[in-house]
C-alpha positions as CSV (number, residue, x, y, z in Angstrom):
1,M,0.0,0.0,0.0
2,Y,1.1,3.5,-0.7
3,L,0.4,6.1,1.9
4,S,-1.7,9.0,0.6
5,E,-0.6,12.6,0.8
6,E,-1.8,12.7,4.4
7,D,0.8,13.4,7.0
8,T,2.2,10.1,8.3
9,E,1.3,11.2,11.9
10,V,-2.4,11.4,10.8
11,I,-2.1,7.9,9.4
12,K,-0.4,6.5,12.5
13,K,-3.1,8.1,14.7
14,F,-5.8,6.6,12.5
15,I,-4.2,3.1,12.9
16,R,-3.6,3.4,16.6
17,E,-6.8,5.2,17.7
18,E,-9.4,4.1,15.1
19,Q,-8.6,1.0,13.1
20,I,-7.0,-1.2,15.8
21,P,-9.7,-0.5,18.4
22,F,-12.3,-1.1,15.7
23,I,-10.8,-4.5,14.8
24,D,-10.5,-5.4,18.5
25,E,-14.2,-4.6,19.1
26,L,-15.3,-6.9,16.3
27,N,-14.2,-9.9,18.5
28,L,-13.2,-11.9,15.4
29,S,-12.9,-15.4,16.6
30,K,-10.5,-16.6,13.9
31,I,-8.1,-13.7,13.6
32,K,-4.5,-14.6,14.7
33,R,-2.6,-11.5,13.6
34,F,-3.3,-7.9,12.6
35,E,-0.1,-6.0,12.3
36,W,1.1,-2.9,10.4
37,F,4.6,-2.0,9.1
38,L,5.1,1.5,7.8
39,D,8.0,2.8,5.8
40,E,7.7,6.6,6.2
41,D,10.6,7.3,3.9
42,E,9.2,5.3,1.0
43,K,5.6,6.3,1.8
44,K,4.6,2.6,1.9
45,G,2.7,0.4,4.3
46,T,2.1,-3.3,4.7
47,L,-0.8,-4.7,6.7
48,I,-0.6,-8.4,7.6
49,E,-3.8,-10.1,8.6
50,V,-3.7,-13.8,9.5
51,F,-6.8,-15.9,10.1
52,D,-7.4,-19.6,11.1
53,D,-9.1,-20.2,7.7
54,G,-10.9,-18.7,4.8
55,D,-14.1,-18.5,6.8
56,G,-12.4,-16.2,9.3
57,F,-11.3,-13.9,6.5
58,A,-14.8,-13.9,5.1
59,E,-16.2,-13.1,8.5
60,A,-13.8,-10.1,8.9
61,A,-14.6,-8.8,5.5
62,G,-18.3,-9.0,6.1
63,K,-18.0,-7.0,9.3
64,V,-15.5,-4.4,8.0
65,M,-16.5,-3.6,4.4
66,G,-18.4,-0.3,4.1
67,T,-17.9,0.8,7.7
68,P,-16.7,4.4,8.4
69,V,-13.4,3.0,9.5
70,N,-13.0,1.0,6.3
71,L,-13.9,4.0,4.1
72,K,-11.4,6.2,5.9
73,F,-8.8,3.4,5.4
74,Q,-9.5,3.5,1.7
75,A,-9.0,7.3,1.7
76,L,-5.7,7.2,3.5
77,F,-4.1,4.4,1.4
78,N,-3.7,3.6,-2.2
79,I,-3.8,-0.2,-2.3
80,N,-1.5,-1.5,-5.0
81,Q,-1.4,-5.2,-4.1
82,I,-3.3,-7.8,-2.1
83,T,-1.8,-11.2,-1.5
84,V,-4.1,-13.9,-0.1
85,L,-2.5,-17.2,0.9
86,G,-4.8,-20.2,1.5
87,T,-8.4,-20.9,0.8
88,V,-10.7,-18.0,0.1
89,N,-14.4,-18.1,0.4
90,E,-16.1,-18.1,-3.0
91,E,-18.2,-15.0,-2.1
92,L,-15.0,-13.0,-1.7
93,K,-13.5,-14.0,-5.0
């Protein structure tokens, strides 16, 4: 992901104060890992999400898509690549 033109402090505050608490509040039973890596010099970010299985990924997507936090995420980042390893629910394809 490439960081938008927003100040990186705005982006870090969003991750820390909005996105992570939102994900925590969803109580996703099959999430194992949700971790950010930001490269401020290159204006890039990597988000790693690990789930027990494809159903866990589908559950998370169903609860996140279209929410205000997700819409803000899409405004702050230009997604250039998504890599999914493992089985993906047919609905999400």
